[in-house]
TORKOL-4160 file (C-alpha; in steps of 0.2 Angstrom, whole numbers, padded with zeros to 4 digits, m for minus):
398
<pt num="1" X="0139" Y="m0088" Z="0182"/>
<pt num="2" X="0144" Y="m0076" Z="0172"/>
<pt num="3" X="0135" Y="m0072" Z="0153"/>
<pt num="4" X="0153" Y="m0077" Z="0142"/>
<pt num="5" X="0150" Y="m0096" Z="0152"/>
<pt num="6" X="0130" Y="m0095" Z="0148"/>
<pt num="7" X="0132" Y="m0089" Z="0128"/>
<pt num="8" X="0146" Y="m0103" Z="0126"/>
<pt num="9" X="0131" Y="m0116" Z="0135"/>
<pt num="10" X="0120" Y="m0110" Z="0125"/>
<pt num="11" X="0129" Y="m0114" Z="0109"/>
<pt num="12" X="0137" Y="m0130" Z="0112"/>
<pt num="13" X="0116" Y="m0137" Z="0120"/>
<pt num="14" X="0113" Y="m0129" Z="0100"/>
<pt num="15" X="0126" Y="m0136" Z="0091"/>
<pt num="16" X="0121" Y="m0153" Z="0101"/>
<pt num="17" X="0104" Y="m0153" Z="0095"/>
<pt num="18" X="0109" Y="m0147" Z="0077"/>
<pt num="19" X="0094" Y="m0155" Z="0068"/>
<pt num="20" X="0081" Y="m0147" Z="0082"/>
<pt num="21" X="0088" Y="m0131" Z="0082"/>
<pt num="22" X="0088" Y="m0128" Z="0062"/>
<pt num="23" X="0068" Y="m0133" Z="0063"/>
<pt num="24" X="0066" Y="m0119" Z="0075"/>
<pt num="25" X="0079" Y="m0108" Z="0065"/>
<pt num="26" X="0064" Y="m0108" Z="0053"/>
<pt num="27" X="0050" Y="m0100" Z="0060"/>
<pt num="28" X="0062" Y="m0088" Z="0065"/>
<pt num="29" X="0070" Y="m0083" Z="0047"/>
<pt num="30" X="0053" Y="m0085" Z="0041"/>
<pt num="31" X="0047" Y="m0071" Z="0051"/>
<pt num="32" X="0062" Y="m0061" Z="0052"/>
<pt num="33" X="0063" Y="m0064" Z="0030"/>
<pt num="34" X="0044" Y="m0058" Z="0030"/>
<pt num="35" X="0049" Y="m0041" Z="0041"/>
<pt num="36" X="0064" Y="m0038" Z="0032"/>
<pt num="37" X="0053" Y="m0039" Z="0016"/>
<pt num="38" X="0038" Y="m0030" Z="0022"/>
<pt num="39" X="0047" Y="m0016" Z="0027"/>
<pt num="40" X="0059" Y="m0012" Z="0014"/>
<pt num="41" X="0042" Y="m0014" Z="0000"/>
<pt num="42" X="0035" Y="0000" Z="0013"/>
<pt num="43" X="0051" Y="0012" Z="0014"/>
<pt num="44" X="0057" Y="0010" Z="m0006"/>
<pt num="45" X="0039" Y="0015" Z="m0011"/>
<pt num="46" X="0039" Y="0029" Z="0002"/>
<pt num="47" X="0055" Y="0035" Z="m0004"/>
<pt num="48" X="0050" Y="0033" Z="m0022"/>
<pt num="49" X="0035" Y="0042" Z="m0020"/>
<pt num="50" X="0044" Y="0055" Z="m0010"/>
<pt num="51" X="0055" Y="0056" Z="m0023"/>
<pt num="52" X="0045" Y="0060" Z="m0037"/>
<pt num="53" X="0034" Y="0076" Z="m0026"/>
<pt num="54" X="0055" Y="0082" Z="m0026"/>
<pt num="55" X="0056" Y="0079" Z="m0041"/>
<pt num="56" X="0043" Y="0092" Z="m0047"/>
<pt num="57" X="0050" Y="0107" Z="m0036"/>
<pt num="58" X="0044" Y="0112" Z="m0021"/>
<pt num="59" X="0037" Y="0130" Z="m0025"/>
<pt num="60" X="0022" Y="0123" Z="m0035"/>
<pt num="61" X="0007" Y="0125" Z="m0030"/>
<pt num="62" X="m0008" Y="0115" Z="m0037"/>
<pt num="63" X="m0025" Y="0121" Z="m0041"/>
<pt num="64" X="m0042" Y="0109" Z="m0044"/>
<pt num="65" X="m0057" Y="0107" Z="m0041"/>
<pt num="66" X="m0061" Y="0102" Z="m0021"/>
<pt num="67" X="m0069" Y="0084" Z="m0024"/>
<pt num="68" X="m0072" Y="0082" Z="m0005"/>
<pt num="69" X="m0087" Y="0098" Z="m0010"/>
<pt num="70" X="m0106" Y="0088" Z="m0014"/>
<pt num="71" X="m0108" Y="0101" Z="m0027"/>
<pt num="72" X="m0092" Y="0098" Z="m0035"/>
<pt num="73" X="m0096" Y="0078" Z="m0033"/>
<pt num="74" X="m0115" Y="0081" Z="m0041"/>
<pt num="75" X="m0107" Y="0091" Z="m0052"/>
<pt num="76" X="m0115" Y="0108" Z="m0048"/>
<pt num="77" X="m0099" Y="0117" Z="m0052"/>
<pt num="78" X="m0093" Y="0125" Z="m0067"/>
<pt num="79" X="m0074" Y="0118" Z="m0071"/>
<pt num="80" X="m0058" Y="0129" Z="m0072"/>
<pt num="81" X="m0056" Y="0138" Z="m0088"/>
<pt num="82" X="m0040" Y="0144" Z="m0095"/>
<pt num="83" X="m0047" Y="0161" Z="m0092"/>
<pt num="84" X="m0045" Y="0159" Z="m0072"/>
<pt num="85" X="m0026" Y="0155" Z="m0078"/>
<pt num="86" X="m0024" Y="0171" Z="m0087"/>
<pt num="87" X="m0031" Y="0179" Z="m0070"/>
<pt num="88" X="m0021" Y="0168" Z="m0059"/>
<pt num="89" X="m0005" Y="0174" Z="m0070"/>
<pt num="90" X="m0009" Y="0191" Z="m0072"/>
<pt num="91" X="m0018" Y="0197" Z="m0053"/>
<pt num="92" X="m0003" Y="0188" Z="m0041"/>
<pt num="93" X="0014" Y="0194" Z="m0039"/>
<pt num="94" X="0019" Y="0180" Z="m0031"/>
<pt num="95" X="0017" Y="0169" Z="m0046"/>
<pt num="96" X="0032" Y="0169" Z="m0060"/>
<pt num="97" X="0022" Y="0155" Z="m0071"/>
<pt num="98" X="0006" Y="0145" Z="m0074"/>
<pt num="99" X="0002" Y="0131" Z="m0083"/>
<pt num="100" X="m0015" Y="0122" Z="m0086"/>
<pt num="101" X="m0018" Y="0104" Z="m0093"/>
<pt num="102" X="m0033" Y="0095" Z="m0097"/>
<pt num="103" X="m0031" Y="0075" Z="m0100"/>
<pt num="104" X="m0045" Y="0065" Z="m0111"/>
<pt num="105" X="m0045" Y="0050" Z="m0118"/>
<pt num="106" X="m0037" Y="0047" Z="m0136"/>
<pt num="107" X="m0030" Y="0035" Z="m0148"/>
<pt num="108" X="m0012" Y="0038" Z="m0155"/>
<pt num="109" X="m0007" Y="0030" Z="m0173"/>
<pt num="110" X="0009" Y="0028" Z="m0182"/>
<pt num="111" X="0008" Y="0018" Z="m0196"/>
<pt num="112" X="0002" Y="0001" Z="m0191"/>
<pt num="113" X="0002" Y="0003" Z="m0172"/>
<pt num="114" X="m0012" Y="0009" Z="m0162"/>
<pt num="115" X="m0011" Y="0014" Z="m0142"/>
<pt num="116" X="m0027" Y="0019" Z="m0133"/>
<pt num="117" X="m0018" Y="0033" Z="m0121"/>
<pt num="118" X="m0021" Y="0050" Z="m0112"/>
<pt num="119" X="m0020" Y="0066" Z="m0120"/>
<pt num="120" X="m0013" Y="0081" Z="m0108"/>
<pt num="121" X="m0015" Y="0096" Z="m0114"/>
<pt num="122" X="m0005" Y="0111" Z="m0109"/>
<pt num="123" X="0001" Y="0129" Z="m0112"/>
<pt num="124" X="0018" Y="0129" Z="m0104"/>
<pt num="125" X="0032" Y="0121" Z="m0105"/>
<pt num="126" X="0038" Y="0118" Z="m0087"/>
<pt num="127" X="0043" Y="0096" Z="m0086"/>
<pt num="128" X="0030" Y="0093" Z="m0073"/>
<pt num="129" X="0017" Y="0094" Z="m0084"/>
<pt num="130" X="0023" Y="0088" Z="m0097"/>
<pt num="131" X="0028" Y="0069" Z="m0089"/>
<pt num="132" X="0045" Y="0071" Z="m0081"/>
<pt num="133" X="0060" Y="0073" Z="m0085"/>
<pt num="134" X="0064" Y="0073" Z="m0104"/>
<pt num="135" X="0072" Y="0060" Z="m0113"/>
<pt num="136" X="0080" Y="0070" Z="m0129"/>
<pt num="137" X="0070" Y="0084" Z="m0142"/>
<pt num="138" X="0063" Y="0098" Z="m0130"/>
<pt num="139" X="0045" Y="0102" Z="m0124"/>
<pt num="140" X="0030" Y="0109" Z="m0130"/>
<pt num="141" X="0032" Y="0129" Z="m0128"/>
<pt num="142" X="0021" Y="0145" Z="m0126"/>
<pt num="143" X="0026" Y="0148" Z="m0146"/>
<pt num="144" X="0019" Y="0129" Z="m0149"/>
<pt num="145" X="0002" Y="0135" Z="m0142"/>
<pt num="146" X="0001" Y="0153" Z="m0149"/>
<pt num="147" X="0001" Y="0148" Z="m0166"/>
<pt num="148" X="m0007" Y="0130" Z="m0166"/>
<pt num="149" X="0009" Y="0120" Z="m0170"/>
<pt num="150" X="0004" Y="0103" Z="m0173"/>
<pt num="151" X="0017" Y="0093" Z="m0163"/>
<pt num="152" X="0017" Y="0082" Z="m0148"/>
<pt num="153" X="0028" Y="0076" Z="m0133"/>
<pt num="154" X="0028" Y="0056" Z="m0129"/>
<pt num="155" X="0028" Y="0047" Z="m0113"/>
<pt num="156" X="0043" Y="0035" Z="m0113"/>
<pt num="157" X="0031" Y="0020" Z="m0113"/>
<pt num="158" X="0021" Y="0025" Z="m0127"/>
<pt num="159" X="0040" Y="0030" Z="m0139"/>
<pt num="160" X="0043" Y="0010" Z="m0137"/>
<pt num="161" X="0029" Y="0004" Z="m0140"/>
<pt num="162" X="0027" Y="0016" Z="m0154"/>
<pt num="163" X="0042" Y="0015" Z="m0162"/>
<pt num="164" X="0054" Y="0000" Z="m0155"/>
<pt num="165" X="0071" Y="0005" Z="m0157"/>
<pt num="166" X="0068" Y="0018" Z="m0171"/>
<pt num="167" X="0071" Y="0037" Z="m0164"/>
<pt num="168" X="0053" Y="0046" Z="m0166"/>
<pt num="169" X="0059" Y="0064" Z="m0167"/>
<pt num="170" X="0055" Y="0072" Z="m0183"/>
<pt num="171" X="0041" Y="0055" Z="m0185"/>
<pt num="172" X="0022" Y="0059" Z="m0187"/>
<pt num="173" X="0009" Y="0050" Z="m0177"/>
<pt num="174" X="m0011" Y="0053" Z="m0177"/>
<pt num="175" X="m0018" Y="0058" Z="m0160"/>
<pt num="176" X="m0038" Y="0055" Z="m0163"/>
<pt num="177" X="m0034" Y="0057" Z="m0182"/>
<pt num="178" X="m0026" Y="0075" Z="m0182"/>
<pt num="179" X="m0007" Y="0072" Z="m0188"/>
<pt num="180" X="0006" Y="0081" Z="m0179"/>
<pt num="181" X="0024" Y="0078" Z="m0177"/>
<pt num="182" X="0037" Y="0073" Z="m0160"/>
<pt num="183" X="0046" Y="0083" Z="m0156"/>
<pt num="184" X="0049" Y="0077" Z="m0140"/>
<pt num="185" X="0048" Y="0060" Z="m0127"/>
<pt num="186" X="0051" Y="0059" Z="m0108"/>
<pt num="187" X="0061" Y="0045" Z="m0101"/>
<pt num="188" X="0050" Y="0031" Z="m0098"/>
<pt num="189" X="0048" Y="0029" Z="m0078"/>
<pt num="190" X="0043" Y="0008" Z="m0079"/>
<pt num="191" X="0032" Y="0001" Z="m0066"/>
<pt num="192" X="0025" Y="0012" Z="m0052"/>
<pt num="193" X="0017" Y="0002" Z="m0034"/>
<pt num="194" X="0001" Y="0005" Z="m0044"/>
<pt num="195" X="0004" Y="m0004" Z="m0059"/>
<pt num="196" X="0011" Y="0006" Z="m0074"/>
<pt num="197" X="0013" Y="0025" Z="m0074"/>
<pt num="198" X="0000" Y="0035" Z="m0083"/>
<pt num="199" X="0015" Y="0048" Z="m0089"/>
<pt num="200" X="0023" Y="0032" Z="m0098"/>
<pt num="201" X="0008" Y="0029" Z="m0108"/>
<pt num="202" X="0003" Y="0050" Z="m0113"/>
<pt num="203" X="0004" Y="0060" Z="m0126"/>
<pt num="204" X="0007" Y="0079" Z="m0123"/>
<pt num="205" X="m0002" Y="0091" Z="m0136"/>
<pt num="206" X="m0005" Y="0111" Z="m0138"/>
<pt num="207" X="m0017" Y="0118" Z="m0127"/>
<pt num="208" X="m0026" Y="0127" Z="m0140"/>
<pt num="209" X="m0028" Y="0110" Z="m0148"/>
<pt num="210" X="m0041" Y="0106" Z="m0133"/>
<pt num="211" X="m0057" Y="0115" Z="m0138"/>
<pt num="212" X="m0055" Y="0106" Z="m0156"/>
<pt num="213" X="m0052" Y="0088" Z="m0150"/>
<pt num="214" X="m0063" Y="0088" Z="m0134"/>
<pt num="215" X="m0075" Y="0098" Z="m0136"/>
<pt num="216" X="m0073" Y="0111" Z="m0121"/>
<pt num="217" X="m0064" Y="0123" Z="m0116"/>
<pt num="218" X="m0062" Y="0118" Z="m0097"/>
<pt num="219" X="m0046" Y="0111" Z="m0090"/>
<pt num="220" X="m0044" Y="0098" Z="m0075"/>
<pt num="221" X="m0030" Y="0109" Z="m0065"/>
<pt num="222" X="m0019" Y="0122" Z="m0065"/>
<pt num="223" X="m0002" Y="0121" Z="m0060"/>
<pt num="224" X="0007" Y="0138" Z="m0053"/>
<pt num="225" X="0027" Y="0139" Z="m0050"/>
<pt num="226" X="0029" Y="0152" Z="m0039"/>
<pt num="227" X="0044" Y="0162" Z="m0037"/>
<pt num="228" X="0054" Y="0155" Z="m0027"/>
<pt num="229" X="0052" Y="0141" Z="m0009"/>
<pt num="230" X="0050" Y="0156" Z="0002"/>
<pt num="231" X="0035" Y="0166" Z="m0007"/>
<pt num="232" X="0025" Y="0148" Z="m0010"/>
<pt num="233" X="0013" Y="0154" Z="0005"/>
<pt num="234" X="0010" Y="0169" Z="0000"/>
<pt num="235" X="0008" Y="0163" Z="m0019"/>
<pt num="236" X="m0008" Y="0153" Z="m0011"/>
<pt num="237" X="m0014" Y="0165" Z="m0005"/>
<pt num="238" X="m0014" Y="0179" Z="m0018"/>
<pt num="239" X="m0021" Y="0163" Z="m0028"/>
<pt num="240" X="m0036" Y="0160" Z="m0016"/>
<pt num="241" X="m0040" Y="0179" Z="m0016"/>
<pt num="242" X="m0041" Y="0178" Z="m0034"/>
<pt num="243" X="m0055" Y="0164" Z="m0037"/>
<pt num="244" X="m0063" Y="0168" Z="m0019"/>
<pt num="245" X="m0066" Y="0190" Z="m0030"/>
<pt num="246" X="m0073" Y="0178" Z="m0045"/>
<pt num="247" X="m0082" Y="0163" Z="m0039"/>
<pt num="248" X="m0088" Y="0170" Z="m0020"/>
<pt num="249" X="m0081" Y="0165" Z="m0004"/>
<pt num="250" X="m0078" Y="0148" Z="m0002"/>
<pt num="251" X="m0074" Y="0141" Z="m0019"/>
<pt num="252" X="m0075" Y="0127" Z="m0022"/>
<pt num="253" X="m0059" Y="0123" Z="m0028"/>
<pt num="254" X="m0043" Y="0120" Z="m0020"/>
<pt num="255" X="m0028" Y="0126" Z="m0020"/>
<pt num="256" X="m0012" Y="0117" Z="m0012"/>
<pt num="257" X="0006" Y="0115" Z="m0013"/>
<pt num="258" X="0019" Y="0101" Z="m0017"/>
<pt num="259" X="0025" Y="0099" Z="0000"/>
<pt num="260" X="0007" Y="0098" Z="0006"/>
<pt num="261" X="0005" Y="0087" Z="m0005"/>
<pt num="262" X="0020" Y="0076" Z="0004"/>
<pt num="263" X="0023" Y="0079" Z="0018"/>
<pt num="264" X="0003" Y="0070" Z="0015"/>
<pt num="265" X="0010" Y="0055" Z="0006"/>
<pt num="266" X="0026" Y="0056" Z="0018"/>
<pt num="267" X="0015" Y="0052" Z="0031"/>
<pt num="268" X="0000" Y="0039" Z="0022"/>
<pt num="269" X="0018" Y="0026" Z="0013"/>
<pt num="270" X="0023" Y="0028" Z="0034"/>
<pt num="271" X="0006" Y="0017" Z="0040"/>
<pt num="272" X="0008" Y="0007" Z="0022"/>
<pt num="273" X="0025" Y="0000" Z="0032"/>
<pt num="274" X="0021" Y="m0002" Z="0048"/>
<pt num="275" X="0004" Y="m0011" Z="0043"/>
<pt num="276" X="0015" Y="m0020" Z="0031"/>
<pt num="277" X="0027" Y="m0023" Z="0046"/>
<pt num="278" X="0014" Y="m0030" Z="0056"/>
<pt num="279" X="0011" Y="m0044" Z="0042"/>
<pt num="280" X="0025" Y="m0049" Z="0042"/>
<pt num="281" X="0026" Y="m0049" Z="0064"/>
<pt num="282" X="0012" Y="m0065" Z="0061"/>
<pt num="283" X="0024" Y="m0077" Z="0056"/>
<pt num="284" X="0039" Y="m0071" Z="0067"/>
<pt num="285" X="0026" Y="m0072" Z="0081"/>
<pt num="286" X="0025" Y="m0090" Z="0076"/>
<pt num="287" X="0041" Y="m0093" Z="0076"/>
<pt num="288" X="0041" Y="m0085" Z="0094"/>
<pt num="289" X="0029" Y="m0100" Z="0098"/>
<pt num="290" X="0040" Y="m0115" Z="0089"/>
<pt num="291" X="0055" Y="m0107" Z="0100"/>
<pt num="292" X="0044" Y="m0109" Z="0117"/>
<pt num="293" X="0039" Y="m0126" Z="0112"/>
<pt num="294" X="0057" Y="m0134" Z="0107"/>
<pt num="295" X="0065" Y="m0124" Z="0121"/>
<pt num="296" X="0049" Y="m0133" Z="0135"/>
<pt num="297" X="0055" Y="m0150" Z="0125"/>
<pt num="298" X="0073" Y="m0146" Z="0131"/>
<pt num="299" X="0070" Y="m0143" Z="0147"/>
<pt num="300" X="0058" Y="m0159" Z="0149"/>
<pt num="301" X="0075" Y="m0167" Z="0141"/>
<pt num="302" X="0088" Y="m0158" Z="0150"/>
<pt num="303" X="0079" Y="m0161" Z="0167"/>
<pt num="304" X="0094" Y="m0172" Z="0178"/>
<pt num="305" X="0108" Y="m0159" Z="0170"/>
<pt num="306" X="0098" Y="m0148" Z="0178"/>
<pt num="307" X="0097" Y="m0156" Z="0195"/>
<pt num="308" X="0114" Y="m0156" Z="0195"/>
<pt num="309" X="0118" Y="m0141" Z="0193"/>
<pt num="310" X="0111" Y="m0135" Z="0205"/>
<pt num="311" X="0115" Y="m0147" Z="0218"/>
<pt num="312" X="0135" Y="m0145" Z="0214"/>
<pt num="313" X="0127" Y="m0127" Z="0216"/>
<pt num="314" X="0120" Y="m0117" Z="0203"/>
<pt num="315" X="0108" Y="m0105" Z="0207"/>
<pt num="316" X="0090" Y="m0101" Z="0200"/>
<pt num="317" X="0098" Y="m0086" Z="0190"/>
<pt num="318" X="0111" Y="m0096" Z="0181"/>
<pt num="319" X="0098" Y="m0108" Z="0176"/>
<pt num="320" X="0087" Y="m0093" Z="0174"/>
<pt num="321" X="0101" Y="m0084" Z="0161"/>
<pt num="322" X="0104" Y="m0102" Z="0155"/>
<pt num="323" X="0090" Y="m0105" Z="0146"/>
<pt num="324" X="0085" Y="m0087" Z="0142"/>
<pt num="325" X="0103" Y="m0086" Z="0133"/>
<pt num="326" X="0101" Y="m0099" Z="0122"/>
<pt num="327" X="0083" Y="m0094" Z="0117"/>
<pt num="328" X="0088" Y="m0078" Z="0111"/>
<pt num="329" X="0105" Y="m0085" Z="0105"/>
<pt num="330" X="0093" Y="m0093" Z="0092"/>
<pt num="331" X="0083" Y="m0083" Z="0088"/>
<pt num="332" X="0099" Y="m0069" Z="0087"/>
<pt num="333" X="0102" Y="m0084" Z="0073"/>
<pt num="334" X="0086" Y="m0085" Z="0062"/>
<pt num="335" X="0087" Y="m0064" Z="0065"/>
<pt num="336" X="0101" Y="m0066" Z="0053"/>
<pt num="337" X="0101" Y="m0077" Z="0040"/>
<pt num="338" X="0082" Y="m0070" Z="0040"/>
<pt num="339" X="0088" Y="m0053" Z="0037"/>
<pt num="340" X="0102" Y="m0058" Z="0023"/>
<pt num="341" X="0085" Y="m0067" Z="0014"/>
<pt num="342" X="0073" Y="m0056" Z="0016"/>
<pt num="343" X="0087" Y="m0042" Z="0009"/>
<pt num="344" X="0089" Y="m0056" Z="m0005"/>
<pt num="345" X="0068" Y="m0057" Z="m0007"/>
<pt num="346" X="0067" Y="m0040" Z="m0009"/>
<pt num="347" X="0080" Y="m0039" Z="m0023"/>
<pt num="348" X="0070" Y="m0053" Z="m0031"/>
<pt num="349" X="0054" Y="m0042" Z="m0027"/>
<pt num="350" X="0062" Y="m0027" Z="m0036"/>
<pt num="351" X="0066" Y="m0035" Z="m0049"/>
<pt num="352" X="0053" Y="m0045" Z="m0057"/>
<pt num="353" X="0038" Y="m0037" Z="m0048"/>
<pt num="354" X="0045" Y="m0021" Z="m0052"/>
<pt num="355" X="0039" Y="m0015" Z="m0036"/>
<pt num="356" X="0052" Y="m0002" Z="m0026"/>
<pt num="357" X="0062" Y="m0008" Z="m0010"/>
<pt num="358" X="0073" Y="m0001" Z="m0001"/>
<pt num="359" X="0082" Y="m0013" Z="0016"/>
<pt num="360" X="0086" Y="0003" Z="0026"/>
<pt num="361" X="0098" Y="0002" Z="0043"/>
<pt num="362" X="0080" Y="0003" Z="0052"/>
<pt num="363" X="0075" Y="m0014" Z="0045"/>
<pt num="364" X="0089" Y="m0020" Z="0048"/>
<pt num="365" X="0090" Y="m0013" Z="0066"/>
<pt num="366" X="0072" Y="m0021" Z="0066"/>
<pt num="367" X="0075" Y="m0034" Z="0063"/>
<pt num="368" X="0089" Y="m0039" Z="0074"/>
<pt num="369" X="0077" Y="m0030" Z="0089"/>
<pt num="370" X="0065" Y="m0042" Z="0085"/>
<pt num="371" X="0073" Y="m0056" Z="0087"/>
<pt num="372" X="0081" Y="m0053" Z="0102"/>
<pt num="373" X="0061" Y="m0046" Z="0108"/>
<pt num="374" X="0056" Y="m0063" Z="0105"/>
<pt num="375" X="0070" Y="m0073" Z="0112"/>
<pt num="376" X="0066" Y="m0064" Z="0126"/>
<pt num="377" X="0049" Y="m0065" Z="0129"/>
<pt num="378" X="0046" Y="m0085" Z="0122"/>
<pt num="379" X="0061" Y="m0089" Z="0133"/>
<pt num="380" X="0056" Y="m0082" Z="0147"/>
<pt num="381" X="0043" Y="m0097" Z="0151"/>
<pt num="382" X="0054" Y="m0112" Z="0149"/>
<pt num="383" X="0068" Y="m0101" Z="0158"/>
<pt num="384" X="0056" Y="m0100" Z="0173"/>
<pt num="385" X="0051" Y="m0118" Z="0172"/>
<pt num="386" X="0069" Y="m0124" Z="0172"/>
<pt num="387" X="0072" Y="m0111" Z="0185"/>
<pt num="388" X="0061" Y="m0120" Z="0200"/>
<pt num="389" X="0065" Y="m0138" Z="0197"/>
<pt num="390" X="0067" Y="m0145" Z="0212"/>
<pt num="391" X="0082" Y="m0150" Z="0212"/>
<pt num="392" X="0078" Y="m0169" Z="0220"/>
<pt num="393" X="0064" Y="m0171" Z="0212"/>
<pt num="394" X="0075" Y="m0168" Z="0193"/>
<pt num="395" X="0089" Y="m0179" Z="0199"/>
<pt num="396" X="0075" Y="m0193" Z="0200"/>
<pt num="397" X="0068" Y="m0190" Z="0182"/>
<pt num="398" X="0075" Y="m0203" Z="0170"/>
């Protein structure tokens, strides 16, 4: 019997038992939809993280305390200071720009409105240290720092909550009781995979106000911009050498490039995607067991039909092929519907929960491959049982 004839017989059999076929399909549909949704969640999160790092620039280097070191964890190491940034700026030829950041909790007021936020103090115009993409106005500049100008840049979410639809540029806000003029606003990033964006609820101030508002000169991190991507390694080596000269060999600081962080993030997100796909596959496994049970019932009900076909010359492989094709056809039908539902579910999740999703060609391929594999794996035993029925005993079956 040809494969074409097997497919025709399989479709005819499924059509003859519509209700049973639909009920069997439900398990596969739910399983495939779960796999599609889970993979799209992982892929969406991966693309979001990758996009954020790519947007920062591949030539950035970050210097901060190494929190894997015991002496740092217990606070036995002096933090980075503005002087360290100046030293890096002067001593490293592969560096084009250096910026420091310090983060502290703050209260921002505008009229009767009040918001608890993160105050980020910075000394440079690097967009990566000021929340990302500018929506309107300008970023803080070096002149703002040296002249101690009372100006701030607001995160997109903070600007919306304080001003609603009003243009905040030129308006005065109070940060921890001090008055500042709004000179810029960032684009609102919205909800990320870990909740509301921290950058959205931040206010950016000149670093020259840090001591007055926090009482210390220490900084959270130093952001370094290499001359270009080709000089990142050289710049990293120079920064390590500068820190080693000041703090001794093996200084308690971490010097890491944005590309290295991106690679680590991609690895973590890939593992995250695989775990999510594994969770979705549990539903698919349950659906496969349901297919096997229904196929076994079908074999029992069609015992006499199998006996007649064998008596008319059908071989074991013909019977085996027919039932395997039926199982695969059933699972593929569930795969099609499940893919559509999973894609819709991913889009709905993205809209309602603000979780980034992306239905990739890989997810669709995995869905159809999984459906085929489930049909083959869980269809083999019923098919084998049908193929090994004794034709004489089968003909006697009532």
